[in-house]
All heavy atoms as an XYZ file, in Angstrom:
1050
protein
N      85.040    124.092     68.967
C      84.908    123.617     70.331
C      84.054    122.361     70.311
O      83.069    122.278     69.651
C      84.283    124.697     71.190
C      84.085    124.293     72.586
S      84.748    125.590     73.592
C      84.880    124.821     75.125
N      84.469    121.390     71.101
C      83.766    120.100     71.126
C      82.477    120.226     71.912
O      82.361    121.047     72.835
C      84.643    119.048     71.762
N      81.518    119.392     71.544
C      80.236    119.413     72.218
C      80.322    118.714     73.601
O      81.303    117.997     73.840
C      79.138    118.792     71.355
C      79.445    117.325     71.041
O      79.525    116.534     71.992
O      79.597    117.009     69.835
N      79.373    118.921     74.489
C      79.410    118.337     75.821
C      79.535    116.824     75.809
O      80.215    116.224     76.660
C      78.116    118.778     76.492
C      77.701    120.007     75.732
C      78.232    119.826     74.340
N      78.873    116.158     74.858
C      78.948    114.693     74.787
C      80.398    114.240     74.559
O      80.869    113.299     75.180
C      78.050    114.166     73.672
C      78.141    112.667     73.484
C      77.563    111.829     74.404
C      78.864    112.114     72.426
C      77.654    110.435     74.271
C      78.977    110.743     72.288
C      78.369    109.900     73.203
N      81.126    114.925     73.705
C      82.517    114.591     73.420
C      83.376    114.731     74.693
O      84.173    113.850     75.007
C      83.084    115.474     72.292
O      82.265    115.318     71.124
C      84.504    115.125     71.975
N      83.175    115.831     75.399
C      83.945    116.036     76.648
C      83.573    115.001     77.682
O      84.430    114.502     78.415
C      83.714    117.448     77.185
C      84.419    118.491     76.344
C      83.826    119.450     75.607
C      85.826    118.618     76.211
N      84.776    120.183     74.957
C      86.033    119.708     75.321
C      86.947    117.973     76.686
C      87.304    120.156     74.939
C      88.208    118.405     76.301
C      88.365    119.480     75.442
N      82.330    114.645     77.759
C      81.885    113.611     78.725
C      82.542    112.290     78.387
O      83.000    111.565     79.247
C      80.360    113.501     78.699
O      79.769    114.744     79.030
C      79.882    112.453     79.683
N      82.583    111.980     77.095
C      83.179    110.691     76.697
C      84.710    110.685     76.865
O      85.302    109.662     77.203
C      82.816    110.358     75.244
C      81.322    110.041     75.072
S      80.672    108.873     76.271
C      81.664    107.425     75.970
N      85.351    111.836     76.660
C      86.783    111.944     76.916
C      87.063    111.701     78.418
O      87.964    110.955     78.770
C      87.337    113.290     76.461
C      87.331    113.351     74.911
C      88.741    113.522     76.995
C      87.661    114.723     74.352
N      86.249    112.342     79.242
C      86.415    112.147     80.707
C      86.145    110.702     81.088
O      86.863    110.116     81.876
C      85.488    113.088     81.446
N      85.110    110.102     80.483
C      84.784    108.690     80.794
C      85.942    107.775     80.320
O      86.302    106.833     81.027
C      83.480    108.305     80.121
N      86.478    108.088     79.164
C      87.582    107.288     78.636
C      88.820    107.402     79.528
O      89.510    106.422     79.819
N      89.091    108.606     80.004
C      90.230    108.803     80.898
C      90.003    108.061     82.219
O      90.921    107.441     82.760
C      90.449    110.294     81.159
N      88.772    108.125     82.742
C      88.456    107.391     83.957
C      88.595    105.905     83.750
O      89.113    105.179     84.613
N      88.146    105.413     82.585
C      88.256    103.993     82.284
C      89.724    103.583     82.192
O      90.130    102.534     82.739
C      87.546    103.660     80.969
N      90.535    104.388     81.523
C      91.947    104.075     81.407
C      92.617    104.081     82.798
O      93.446    103.195     83.078
C      92.639    105.083     80.486
N      92.238    105.018     83.645
C      92.793    105.032     84.988
C      92.414    103.805     85.788
O      93.237    103.242     86.512
N      91.154    103.363     85.653
C      90.703    102.193     86.354
C      91.465    100.954     85.888
O      91.904    100.131     86.682
C      89.206    101.950     86.169
O      88.448    102.927     86.848
N      91.624    100.831     84.572
C      92.369     99.702     84.037
C      93.819     99.712     84.504
O      94.371     98.692     84.937
C      92.320     99.681     82.487
C      90.997     99.275     81.883
C      91.027     99.479     80.365
C      90.667     97.819     82.187
N      94.461    100.876     84.411
C      95.852    100.984     84.829
C      96.015    100.675     86.312
O      96.953     99.972     86.714
C      96.390    102.368     84.524
N      95.070    101.174     87.126
C      95.141    100.903     88.543
C      94.984     99.401     88.842
O      95.720     98.852     89.678
N      94.059     98.759     88.139
C      93.887     97.309     88.350
C      95.120     96.537     87.931
O      95.568     95.619     88.620
N      95.705     96.931     86.799
C      96.911     96.229     86.321
C      98.101     96.458     87.262
O      98.854     95.527     87.527
C      97.277     96.671     84.900
C      96.384     96.093     83.843
C      95.765     96.897     82.945
C      96.184     94.710     83.747
C      94.910     96.373     81.965
C      95.345     94.173     82.764
C      94.716     95.012     81.869
N      98.261     97.664     87.777
C      99.346     97.975     88.685
C      99.193     97.208     90.012
O     100.145     96.670     90.552
C      99.486     99.473     88.936
C      99.929    100.243     87.721
S     101.461     99.589     86.975
C     102.636     99.918     88.252
N      97.975     97.184     90.491
C      97.723     96.418     91.740
C      97.998     94.931     91.513
O      98.610     94.260     92.350
C      96.290     96.638     92.227
C      96.034     95.950     93.570
C      94.623     96.216     94.090
O      93.873     97.004     93.505
O      94.277     95.579     95.121
N      97.556     94.417     90.368
C      97.819     93.021     90.048
C      99.317     92.726     89.946
O      99.798     91.690     90.412
C      97.132     92.644     88.723
N     100.047     93.653     89.370
C     101.507     93.507     89.243
C     102.149     93.430     90.649
O     103.043     92.635     90.896
C     102.070     94.656     88.410
C     103.427     94.446     87.903
C     103.367     93.661     86.631
C     104.679     93.770     85.919
N     104.980     92.584     85.175
N     101.729     94.315     91.510
C     102.249     94.310     92.878
C     101.929     93.014     93.614
O     102.771     92.471     94.341
N     100.724     92.536     93.447
C     100.308     91.293     94.125
C     101.064     90.094     93.517
O     101.424     89.141     94.240
C      98.812     91.078     93.992
C      97.985     92.048     94.858
C      96.504     91.970     94.457
C      98.171     91.733     96.322
N     101.359     90.141     92.232
C     102.155     89.091     91.604
C     103.553     89.081     92.198
O     104.110     88.005     92.480
C     102.194     89.330     90.093
C     102.688     88.113     89.323
O     102.342     86.971     89.726
O     103.430     88.309     88.346
N     104.133     90.245     92.403
C     105.462     90.357     93.032
C     105.417     89.792     94.460
O     106.361     89.084     94.892
C     105.962     91.803     93.041
N     104.354     90.065     95.189
C     104.209     89.517     96.544
C     104.132     87.998     96.523
O     104.737     87.311     97.346
C     102.971     90.082     97.246
C     103.087     91.527     97.658
C     101.812     92.042     98.287
O     100.880     91.283     98.541
N     101.767     93.310     98.559
N     103.399     87.470     95.544
C     103.271     86.010     95.429
C     104.623     85.384     95.131
O     105.008     84.348     95.691
C     102.263     85.648     94.348
N     105.364     86.001     94.213
C     106.698     85.486     93.864
C     107.634     85.546     95.067
O     108.438     84.606     95.297
C     107.290     86.243     92.677
C     106.555     85.919     91.398
O     105.922     84.884     91.245
N     106.631     86.835     90.431
N     107.563     86.618     95.831
C     108.413     86.724     97.037
C     108.027     85.632     98.054
O     108.937     85.070     98.689
C     108.246     88.117     97.643
N     106.779     85.368     98.213
C     106.332     84.310     99.156
C     106.788     82.963     98.681
O     107.196     82.096     99.482
C     104.821     84.359     99.314
N     106.725     82.707     97.356
C     107.236     81.454     96.820
C     108.712     81.287     97.100
O     109.189     80.206     97.498
C     107.022     81.363     95.298
C     105.556     81.140     94.912
O     104.799     80.581     95.758
O     105.194     81.471     93.795
N     109.483     82.367     96.920
C     110.908     82.342     97.169
C     111.182     82.063     98.649
O     112.067     81.277     98.968
C     111.500     83.704     96.751
C     112.974     83.830     96.931
C     113.856     83.219     96.012
C     113.528     84.531     97.985
C     115.235     83.318     96.145
C     114.902     84.656     98.128
C     115.740     84.050     97.205
O     117.101     84.153     97.372
N     110.421     82.701     99.514
C     110.542     82.484    100.963
C     110.307     81.008    101.306
O     111.021     80.408    102.094
C     109.575     83.391    101.698
C     109.561     83.224    103.206
C     108.554     84.162    103.846
C     108.413     83.946    105.349
N     107.374     84.796    105.914
N     109.261     80.418    100.709
C     108.940     79.017    100.966
C     110.081     78.110    100.540
O     110.438     77.159    101.243
C     107.636     78.609    100.278
N     110.640     78.366     99.364
C     111.763     77.536     98.877
C     112.979     77.669     99.799
O     113.630     76.675    100.127
C     112.131     77.951     97.455
C     111.161     77.454     96.396
C     111.698     77.614     94.981
N     112.090     78.970     94.657
C     111.281     79.895     94.164
N     110.003     79.597     93.968
N     111.712     81.108     93.891
N     113.241     78.889    100.280
C     114.382     79.090    101.183
C     114.150     78.385    102.522
O     115.088     77.838    103.104
C     114.652     80.568    101.369
C     115.380     81.191    100.202
O     116.033     80.456     99.458
N     115.246     82.466    100.045
N     112.943     78.444    102.994
C     112.616     77.751    104.269
C     112.727     76.238    104.124
O     113.195     75.572    105.047
C     111.232     78.153    104.753
C     111.105     79.572    105.324
C     109.672     79.951    105.548
C     111.914     79.697    106.604
N     112.341     75.708    102.976
C     112.487     74.238    102.752
C     113.948     73.870    102.776
O     114.342     72.869    103.357
C     111.851     73.858    101.433
N     114.790     74.697    102.171
C     116.236     74.466    102.186
C     116.766     74.549    103.617
O     117.561     73.728    104.043
C     116.942     75.476    101.285
C     118.446     75.426    101.246
C     118.930     74.068    100.735
C     119.012     76.542    100.415
N     116.290     75.540    104.357
C     116.714     75.683    105.746
C     116.337     74.452    106.575
O     117.100     74.002    107.413
C     116.088     76.943    106.347
C     116.509     77.214    107.779
C     115.836     78.462    108.347
O     115.198     79.249    107.627
N     115.932     78.645    109.639
N     115.143     73.913    106.353
C     114.710     72.703    107.087
C     115.671     71.542    106.776
O     116.071     70.831    107.711
C     113.278     72.347    106.715
N     115.997     71.353    105.522
C     116.900     70.278    105.152
C     118.284     70.477    105.756
O     118.929     69.546    106.209
C     116.981     70.134    103.639
C     115.708     69.631    103.036
O     114.904     68.970    103.716
N     115.456     69.929    101.772
N     118.765     71.708    105.718
C     120.087     72.018    106.296
C     120.091     71.779    107.812
O     121.061     71.290    108.363
C     120.472     73.447    105.955
C     120.819     73.668    104.542
C     121.067     75.154    104.221
O     120.484     76.032    104.831
N     121.931     75.386    103.225
N     118.978     72.126    108.452
C     118.872     71.920    109.901
C     118.953     70.461    110.251
O     119.685     70.060    111.174
C     117.579     72.531    110.419
O     117.585     73.927    110.167
C     117.394     72.281    111.917
N     118.229     69.643    109.475
C     118.257     68.193    109.744
C     119.691     67.644    109.533
O     120.166     66.844    110.317
C     117.285     67.467    108.802
C     115.838     67.679    109.208
C     114.873     67.125    108.177
C     114.918     65.638    108.105
N     113.878     65.075    107.189
N     120.370     68.078    108.481
C     121.711     67.615    108.201
C     122.695     68.052    109.291
O     123.522     67.249    109.757
C     122.160     68.086    106.826
N     122.556     69.287    109.723
C     123.429     69.818    110.756
C     123.238     69.059    112.064
O     124.235     68.690    112.751
C     123.162     71.312    110.968
O     123.432     72.002    109.749
C     124.010     71.899    112.087
N     122.000     68.807    112.408
C     121.740     68.066    113.681
C     122.260     66.644    113.603
O     122.741     66.085    114.597
C     120.230     68.062    113.987
C     119.644     69.424    114.280
C     120.265     70.136    115.461
N     119.861     71.500    115.512
C     120.580     72.515    115.089
N     121.794     72.337    114.647
N     120.123     73.746    115.160
N     122.189     66.034    112.438
C     122.715     64.660    112.290
C     124.224     64.666    112.470
O     124.790     63.770    113.137
C     122.368     64.111    110.903
N     124.917     65.634    111.933
C     126.374     65.757    112.108
C     126.715     65.997    113.575
O     127.622     65.372    114.130
C     126.956     66.894    111.201
C     128.377     67.193    111.577
C     126.840     66.482    109.746
N     125.941     66.876    114.200
C     126.178     67.153    115.638
C     125.997     65.907    116.482
O     126.743     65.621    117.404
C     125.246     68.258    116.123
C     125.606     69.630    115.576
C     124.567     70.683    115.921
O     123.486     70.341    116.501
O     124.820     71.856    115.582
N     124.948     65.124    116.164
C     124.710     63.873    116.897
C     125.882     62.903    116.712
O     126.336     62.323    117.674
C     123.397     63.218    116.444
C     123.101     61.841    117.061
C     122.979     61.961    118.599
C     121.869     61.273    116.436
N     126.319     62.779    115.474
C     127.451     61.872    115.223
C     128.699     62.320    115.976
O     129.402     61.487    116.537
C     127.755     61.788    113.715
C     126.734     60.968    112.969
O     126.058     60.139    113.561
N     126.624     61.202    111.687
N     128.952     63.607    115.996
C     130.094     64.137    116.750
C     129.960     63.862    118.238
O     130.922     63.440    118.904
C     130.249     65.648    116.535
C     130.689     65.994    115.115
O     131.127     65.073    114.365
O     130.624     67.200    114.757
N     128.773     64.080    118.772
C     128.540     63.828    120.202
C     128.715     62.352    120.530
O     129.368     62.009    121.531
C     127.108     64.284    120.603
O     127.000     65.691    120.334
C     126.827     64.023    122.045
N     128.148     61.505    119.687
C     128.287     60.068    119.928
C     129.742     59.596    119.837
O     130.198     58.751    120.614
C     127.393     59.283    118.974
C     125.897     59.547    119.143
S     125.255     59.417    120.840
C     125.495     57.675    121.131
N     130.475     60.183    118.901
C     131.891     59.820    118.751
C     132.673     60.272    119.984
O     133.548     59.532    120.464
C     132.446     60.483    117.492
N     132.334     61.422    120.510
C     132.997     61.922    121.750
C     132.713     60.997    122.908
O     133.608     60.625    123.697
C     132.569     63.362    122.056
O     132.892     64.180    120.960
C     133.222     63.877    123.306
N     131.466     60.624    123.050
C     131.069     59.706    124.160
C     131.767     58.380    123.977
O     132.335     57.841    124.957
C     129.541     59.530    124.177
C     128.846     60.812    124.612
C     129.140     58.366    125.117
C     127.332     60.817    124.470
N     131.816     57.837    122.777
C     132.500     56.575    122.536
C     133.996     56.709    122.843
O     134.579     55.755    123.392
C     132.318     56.134    121.097
C     130.892     55.647    120.799
O     130.111     55.452    121.776
O     130.567     55.487    119.618
N     134.590     57.814    122.482
C     136.027     57.997    122.742
C     136.310     58.049    124.232
O     137.276     57.433    124.719
C     136.519     59.281    122.061
N     135.468     58.736    124.976
C     135.643     58.851    126.441
C     135.473     57.465    127.053
O     136.271     57.020    127.897
C     134.658     59.867    127.058
C     134.995     61.279    126.596
C     134.641     59.742    128.566
C     133.985     62.319    126.913
N     134.414     56.759    126.653
C     134.176     55.430    127.212
C     135.311     54.475    126.829
O     135.742     53.655    127.656
C     132.817     54.907    126.740
C     131.633     55.685    127.356
C     130.295     55.185    126.861
N     130.015     53.840    127.302
C     129.562     53.454    128.517
N     129.332     54.394    129.403
N     129.330     52.226    128.793
N     135.773     54.571    125.583
C     136.858     53.704    125.134
C     138.147     53.961    125.885
O     138.915     53.060    126.218
N     138.444     55.235    126.162
C     139.657     55.582    126.872
C     139.647     55.104    128.304
O     140.695     54.941    128.940
C     139.913     57.111    126.834
O     138.978     57.772    127.655
N     138.491     54.832    128.836
C     138.362     54.327    130.193
C     138.143     52.836    130.235
O     137.752     52.261    131.252
C     137.196     55.036    130.898
C     137.483     56.528    131.067
C     136.418     57.202    131.862
N     136.801     58.605    132.058
C     135.984     59.499    132.489
N     134.751     59.198    132.779
N     136.391     60.723    132.614
N     138.317     52.208    129.072
C     138.161     50.769    128.922
C     136.760     50.324    129.303
O     136.560     49.243    129.879
C     139.222     49.997    129.746
C     140.581     50.192    129.178
O     140.751     50.265    127.966
N     141.579     50.263    130.037
N     135.767     51.141    128.958
C     134.356     50.777    129.192
C     133.808     50.239    127.866
O     134.036     50.828    126.821
C     133.524     51.992    129.661
C     132.065     51.639    129.830
C     134.126     52.550    130.944
N     133.102     49.150    127.952
C     132.564     48.533    126.735
C     131.574     49.462    126.023
O     130.741     50.096    126.636
C     131.829     47.229    127.127
O     131.175     46.714    125.989
N     131.771     49.546    124.697
C     130.895     50.402    123.889
C     129.533     49.735    123.566
O     128.631     50.392    123.113
C     131.587     50.793    122.582
C     132.911     51.604    122.772
C     133.499     51.896    121.426
C     132.646     52.893    123.525
N     129.482     48.429    123.754
C     128.250     47.734    123.452
C     127.581     47.146    124.694
O     126.781     46.222    124.604
C     128.475     46.641    122.380
C     129.488     45.607    122.823
O     130.101     45.769    123.921
O     129.656     44.617    122.089
N     127.914     47.713    125.842
C     127.260     47.281    127.077
C     125.834     47.781    127.111
O     125.466     48.731    126.412
C     128.033     47.827    128.292
O     127.836     49.234    128.381
N     124.981     47.168    127.914
C     123.596     47.642    128.029
C     123.511     49.132    128.424
O     122.673     49.862    127.897
C     123.009     46.764    129.134
C     123.821     45.500    129.095
C     125.189     45.966    128.737
N     124.386     49.604    129.293
C     124.394     50.985    129.685
C     124.735     51.881    128.537
O     124.125     52.921    128.274
C     125.390     51.231    130.857
O     125.019     50.381    131.941
C     125.382     52.675    131.290
N     125.744     51.472    127.754
C     126.173     52.277    126.594
C     125.017     52.349    125.580
O     124.795     53.391    124.974
C     127.408     51.670    125.957
N     124.328     51.243    125.386
C     123.201     51.222    124.452
C     122.064     52.133    124.894
O     121.488     52.831    124.092
C     122.716     49.782    124.242
C     123.689     48.868    123.650
S     124.140     49.488    122.033
C     125.134     48.181    121.438
N     121.775     52.152    126.182
C     120.730     53.013    126.726
C     121.123     54.485    126.527
O     120.298     55.304    126.123
C     120.467     52.700    128.208
C     119.610     53.797    128.848
C     119.829     51.350    128.373
N     122.363     54.802    126.838
C     122.847     56.175    126.663
C     122.762     56.598    125.200
O     122.272     57.680    124.884
C     124.321     56.317    127.166
C     124.331     56.169    128.688
C     124.900     57.647    126.726
C     125.750     56.097    129.274
N     123.162     55.704    124.293
C     123.119     56.012    122.864
C     121.665     56.238    122.385
O     121.374     57.182    121.671
C     123.792     54.907    122.061
C     123.861     55.219    120.581
C     124.669     54.164    119.815
O     125.502     53.454    120.430
O     124.428     54.057    118.597
N     120.768     55.342    122.798
C     119.365     55.488    122.389
C     118.754     56.787    122.945
O     118.037     57.492    122.241
C     118.559     54.285    122.863
C     118.541     53.119    121.900
C     117.449     52.110    122.234
N     117.488     51.625    123.594
C     118.220     50.607    124.070
N     118.985     49.919    123.232
N     118.158     50.248    125.307
N     119.062     57.100    124.188
C     118.523     58.302    124.822
C     119.040     59.539    124.102
O     118.289     60.501    123.836
C     118.863     58.346    126.318
N     120.327     59.518    123.766
C     120.931     60.698    123.092
C     120.315     60.858    121.692
O     119.998     61.975    121.256
C     122.430     60.511    122.999
C     123.158     61.667    122.392
C     123.060     62.888    123.271
N     123.416     64.062    122.507
C     122.798     65.209    122.533
N     121.803     65.393    123.331
N     123.186     66.198    121.775
N     120.134     59.756    120.991
C     119.529     59.831    119.649
C     118.074     60.320    119.722
O     117.644     61.129    118.905
C     119.557     58.448    118.966
C     120.913     58.092    118.427
C     120.874     56.709    117.738
C     122.246     56.355    117.217
N     122.261     55.034    116.601
N     117.330     59.834    120.707
C     115.946     60.245    120.845
C     115.845     61.743    121.154
O     115.018     62.445    120.583
C     115.245     59.438    121.935
C     113.763     59.747    122.053
C     113.001     59.435    120.782
O     113.100     58.332    120.248
N     112.245     60.392    120.274
N     116.711     62.190    122.052
C     116.689     63.628    122.386
C     117.035     64.473    121.157
O     116.406     65.501    120.877
C     117.648     63.901    123.547
C     117.653     65.374    123.925
C     118.415     65.628    125.190
C     118.388     67.107    125.471
N     118.275     67.460    126.846
N     118.054     64.026    120.427
C     118.449     64.753    119.217
C     117.303     64.779    118.190
O     117.024     65.812    117.581
C     119.683     64.098    118.601
O     120.023     64.761    117.386
N     116.643     63.627    118.021
C     115.536     63.573    117.074
C     114.385     64.469    117.498
O     113.800     65.161    116.674
C     115.010     62.126    116.960
C     115.925     61.203    116.175
O     116.859     61.719    115.516
O     115.721     59.988    116.225
N     114.100     64.507    118.814
C     113.012     65.359    119.322
C     113.320     66.840    119.058
O     112.455     67.583    118.620
C     112.786     65.131    120.829
C     112.213     63.768    121.117
O     111.731     63.086    120.201
O     112.238     63.367    122.314
N     114.537     67.247    119.341
C     114.937     68.657    119.151
C     114.914     68.999    117.652
O     114.378     70.017    117.242
C     116.328     68.915    119.753
C     116.866     70.256    119.313
C     116.282     68.827    121.255
N     115.448     68.087    116.849
C     115.472     68.320    115.392
C     114.049     68.430    114.849
O     113.738     69.313    114.064
C     116.230     67.201    114.678
O     117.575     67.181    115.174
C     116.263     67.410    113.183
N     113.195     67.486    115.230
C     111.811     67.481    114.726
C     111.084     68.752    115.136
O     110.334     69.320    114.332
C     111.059     66.234    115.240
C     111.553     64.979    114.562
O     112.144     65.005    113.484
N     111.307     63.858    115.201
N     111.267     69.202    116.337
C     110.620     70.447    116.800
C     111.111     71.642    115.993
O     110.324     72.503    115.555
C     110.854     70.664    118.284
N     112.401     71.667    115.779
C     112.996     72.798    115.015
C     112.517     72.787    113.549
O     112.112     73.802    113.028
C     114.526     72.690    115.071
C     115.247     73.958    114.702
C     116.725     73.855    115.013
O     117.182     72.874    115.626
O     117.418     74.800    114.623
N     112.514     71.616    112.942
C     112.082     71.497    111.552
C     110.587     71.755    111.426
O     110.132     72.394    110.461
C     112.469     70.120    110.975
C     111.821     69.849    109.632
C     113.987     70.020    110.851
N     109.816     71.344    112.408
C     108.364     71.610    112.381
C     108.105     73.113    112.357
O     107.234     73.595    111.629
C     107.666     70.956    113.597
C     106.161     71.174    113.675
C     105.461     70.523    112.494
C     105.652     70.618    114.985
N     108.843     73.855    113.180
C     108.695     75.323    113.184
C     109.043     75.919    111.816
O     108.335     76.815    111.326
N     110.058     75.427    111.183
C     110.439     75.920    109.864
C     109.365     75.553    108.849
O     108.975     76.369    108.015
C     111.832     75.364    109.448
C     112.914     75.871    110.381
C     112.129     75.709    107.999
C     114.266     75.175    110.224
N     108.861     74.317    108.912
C     107.831     73.922    107.975
C     106.535     74.721    108.154
O     105.795     74.916    107.199
C     107.572     72.417    108.100
C     108.752     71.586    107.635
C     108.384     70.205    107.224
N     109.545     69.379    106.959
C     110.354     69.482    105.919
N     110.110     70.392    105.005
N     111.374     68.676    105.755
N     106.263     75.162    109.342
C     105.091     76.044    109.569
C     105.296     77.346    108.791
O     104.349     77.876    108.219
C     104.924     76.327    111.052
C     103.728     77.217    111.374
C     102.416     76.654    110.895
O     102.198     75.459    110.915
N     101.537     77.512    110.432
N     106.517     77.840    108.757
C     106.836     79.017    107.975
C     106.623     78.771    106.492
O     106.169     79.673    105.752
N     106.920     77.552    106.007
C     106.682     77.210    104.619
C     105.206     77.259    104.318
O     104.770     77.830    103.285
C     107.265     75.811    104.302
C     108.800     75.818    104.402
C     106.851     75.344    102.894
C     109.427     74.411    104.351
N     104.409     76.681    105.200
C     102.955     76.692    105.031
C     102.408     78.141    104.986
O     101.590     78.470    104.130
C     102.241     75.906    106.152
O     102.735     74.564    106.130
C     100.777     75.919    105.988
N     102.924     78.965    105.858
C     102.519     80.350    105.911
C     102.873     81.081    104.594
O     102.058     81.807    104.043
C     103.167     81.060    107.084
C     102.788     82.479    107.257
C     103.491     83.130    108.445
O     103.623     82.489    109.478
O     103.925     84.285    108.303
N     104.089     80.829    104.097
C     104.507     81.479    102.872
C     103.689     81.003    101.685
O     103.353     81.798    100.778
C     106.009     81.196    102.600
N     103.335     79.716    101.667
C     102.492     79.197    100.586
C     101.105     79.862    100.597
O     100.524     80.152     99.557
C     102.379     77.677    100.675
C     103.655     77.001    100.241
O     104.423     77.524     99.444
N     103.890     75.796    100.758
N     100.523     80.063    101.809
C      99.252     80.737    101.906
C      99.369     82.200    101.435
O      98.458     82.729    100.789
C      98.694     80.694    103.337
C      98.029     79.399    103.672
C      98.420     78.668    104.788
C      96.975     78.899    102.896
C      97.798     77.462    105.100
C      96.362     77.706    103.213
C      96.769     76.997    104.317
O      96.149     75.812    104.633
N     100.472     82.859    101.791
C     100.684     84.219    101.355
C     100.683     84.310     99.825
O     100.067     85.208     99.243
C     102.014     84.786    101.901
C     102.008     85.066    103.375
C     103.399     85.433    103.903
O     104.319     85.633    103.087
O     103.557     85.480    105.135
N     101.392     83.355     99.219
C     101.454     83.347     97.739
C     100.076     83.125     97.135
O      99.660     83.778     96.176
C     102.446     82.256     97.270
N      99.364     82.171     97.704
C      97.992     81.844     97.200
C      97.070     83.050     97.334
O      96.327     83.392     96.417
C      97.445     80.645     97.969
C      96.084     80.214     97.534
C      95.612     79.005     98.345
C      94.209     78.606     97.927
N      93.694     77.496     98.723
N      97.112     83.715     98.485
C      96.255     84.873     98.700
C      96.622     86.019     97.756
O      95.746     86.706     97.258
C      96.332     85.341    100.147
C      95.603     84.395    101.068
O      94.712     83.670    100.674
N      96.002     84.396    102.346
N      97.918     86.225     97.537
C      98.330     87.290     96.619
C      97.858     86.982     95.183
O      97.406     87.886     94.496
C      99.845     87.451     96.649
N      97.926     85.728     94.785
C      97.482     85.400     93.425
C      95.972     85.546     93.324
O      95.459     85.972     92.281
C      97.908     83.968     93.105
C      99.374     83.885     92.784
C      99.783     82.551     92.198
N     101.225     82.646     91.872
C     102.190     82.333     92.715
N     101.910     81.876     93.907
N     103.469     82.465     92.361
N      95.243     85.250     94.367
C      93.806     85.416     94.362
C      93.485     86.920     94.293
O      92.604     87.354     93.526
C      93.179     84.831     95.641
O      91.816     85.056     95.677
N      94.212     87.718     95.057
C      94.013     89.166     95.002
C      94.313     89.753     93.663
O      93.683     90.703     93.211
N      95.299     89.178     92.973
C      95.665     89.618     91.633
C      94.472     89.500     90.675
O      94.180     90.413     89.920
C      96.856     88.805     91.125
C      97.247     89.112     89.701
C      98.365     88.179     89.253
C      98.636     88.320     87.752
N      99.673     87.455     87.290
N      93.818     88.368     90.744
C      92.624     88.152     89.888
C      91.562     89.178     90.170
O      90.946     89.740     89.249
C      92.080     86.739     90.088
C      92.977     85.646     89.605
C      92.455     84.286     89.966
C      93.484     83.199     89.695
N      93.057     81.916     90.185
N      91.333     89.471     91.459
C      90.313     90.444     91.815
C      90.730     91.847     91.437
O      89.871     92.658     91.075
C      89.977     90.370     93.319
C      89.173     89.158     93.624
C      89.563     88.029     94.267
C      87.798     88.924     93.260
N      88.544     87.101     94.339
C      87.429     87.682     93.721
C      86.862     89.698     92.596
C      86.165     87.124     93.534
C      85.589     89.148     92.434
C      85.278     87.895     92.891
N      92.005     92.162     91.493
C      92.471     93.488     91.098
C      92.226     93.725     89.609
O      91.788     94.785     89.205
C      93.966     93.640     91.416
N      92.515     92.690     88.811
C      92.262     92.821     87.382
C      90.755     92.992     87.099
O      90.351     93.848     86.312
C      92.809     91.597     86.625
C      94.323     91.473     86.587
C      94.723     90.129     86.004
C      94.911     92.629     85.787
N      89.969     92.185     87.753
C      88.508     92.273     87.575
C      87.994     93.646     88.020
O      87.149     94.244     87.358
C      87.785     91.159     88.338
N      88.530     94.131     89.109
C      88.092     95.442     89.650
C      88.461     96.540     88.667
O      87.647     97.473     88.436
C      88.789     95.695     90.986
O      88.481     96.963     91.480
N      89.619     96.467     88.049
C      90.010     97.464     87.064
C      89.101     97.455     85.849
O      88.673     98.521     85.375
N      88.735     96.290     85.392
C      87.858     96.160     84.220
C      86.453     96.664     84.577
O      85.825     97.414     83.779
C      87.818     94.699     83.702
C      86.709     94.527     82.680
C      89.158     94.303     83.130
N      85.957     96.297     85.723
C      84.627     96.761     86.149
C      84.592     98.262     86.357
O      83.640     98.947     85.968
C      84.186     96.032     87.423
C      83.848     94.549     87.239
C      83.596     93.897     88.610
C      82.664     94.352     86.308
N      85.651     98.810     86.926
C      85.751    100.250     87.094
C      85.737    100.981     85.757
O      85.080    102.004     85.594
N      86.456    100.433     84.788
C      86.510    101.029     83.462
C      85.136    100.948     82.787
O      84.676    101.928     82.191
C      87.568    100.306     82.611
N      84.496     99.832     82.936
C      83.156     99.661     82.344
C      82.164    100.653     82.976
O      81.383    101.294     82.293
C      82.642     98.215     82.566
O      83.589     97.324     81.974
C      81.286     98.004     81.928
N      82.267    100.825     84.268
C      81.412    101.774     84.999
C      81.662    103.210     84.521
O      80.719    103.982     84.347
N      82.932    103.573     84.322
C      83.241    104.919     83.859
C      82.648    105.175     82.479
O      82.076    106.245     82.220
C      84.776    105.127     83.784
O      85.318    105.161     85.097
N      82.795    104.207     81.596
C      82.243    104.361     80.248
C      80.726    104.436     80.272
O      80.104    105.252     79.594
C      82.711    103.233     79.344
C      84.235    103.256     79.003
C      84.610    101.998     78.247
C      84.615    104.515     78.254
N      80.107    103.576     81.085
C      78.631    103.569     81.185
C      78.156    104.891     81.744
O      77.148    105.476     81.249
C      78.164    102.413     82.056
N      78.846    105.419     82.742
C      78.457    106.686     83.309
C      78.608    107.825     82.260
O      77.757    108.716     82.179
C      79.286    106.996     84.536
C      78.897    108.234     85.255
C      79.735    108.490     86.532
O      80.688    107.789     86.735
N      79.330    109.444     87.314
N      79.655    107.732     81.483
C      79.846    108.744     80.430
C      78.716    108.711     79.439
O      78.219    109.781     79.040
N      78.305    107.541     78.987
C      77.186    107.418     78.073
C      75.889    107.975     78.696
O      75.111    108.651     78.057
C      76.978    106.009     77.590
C      77.895    105.638     76.451
C      78.900    104.712     76.637
C      77.750    106.231     75.200
C      79.734    104.350     75.589
C      78.583    105.883     74.161
C      79.579    104.953     74.343
N      75.686    107.622     79.975
C      74.489    108.054     80.644
C      74.437    109.572     80.780
O      73.382    110.199     80.588
C      74.339    107.363     82.008
N      75.558    110.169     81.127
C      75.575    111.628     81.323
C      75.577    112.382     80.008
O      75.087    113.489     79.915
C      76.799    112.023     82.147
C      76.709    111.627     83.585
C      77.960    111.966     84.349
O      78.985    112.324     83.814
N      77.880    111.824     85.702
N      76.192    111.735     79.007
C      76.295    112.418     77.707
C      75.049    112.287     76.851
O      74.947    112.908     75.803
N      74.142    111.488     77.310
C      72.886    111.347     76.550
C      73.037    110.454     75.317
O      72.212    110.520     74.437
N      74.139    109.644     75.258
C      74.368    108.832     74.080
C      73.646    107.561     74.050
O      72.853    107.120     74.742
């Protein structure tokens, strides 16, 4: 039968291993969260670019329709009124597009912060596991009289 010191050290070793495993598992989970946030940020950046392209196509279609209507009525396409209408339509389209893209870009910023925080948490999880293991071993030595 093993002496009490041996059993104390086995228990301390098991506690240390558990602390290390817990720290590593938490770090792995936080790493997955960081990767998911990075993926989200990349997808949102793509969405912002697609939104801008879609709005540009919509504006061109709208302007072509207006030009066709004005042309069919024999109204000059380069009259001062036509130019004012075109500028106003472009400005409104730009304002709507910019607001929409700004909202998407805010999501990118949020996802980047999520990734950064998860990576920071990963470092602390690893450190916490190591410190917990060290504490378990130190407690085992202290209790075992070693």
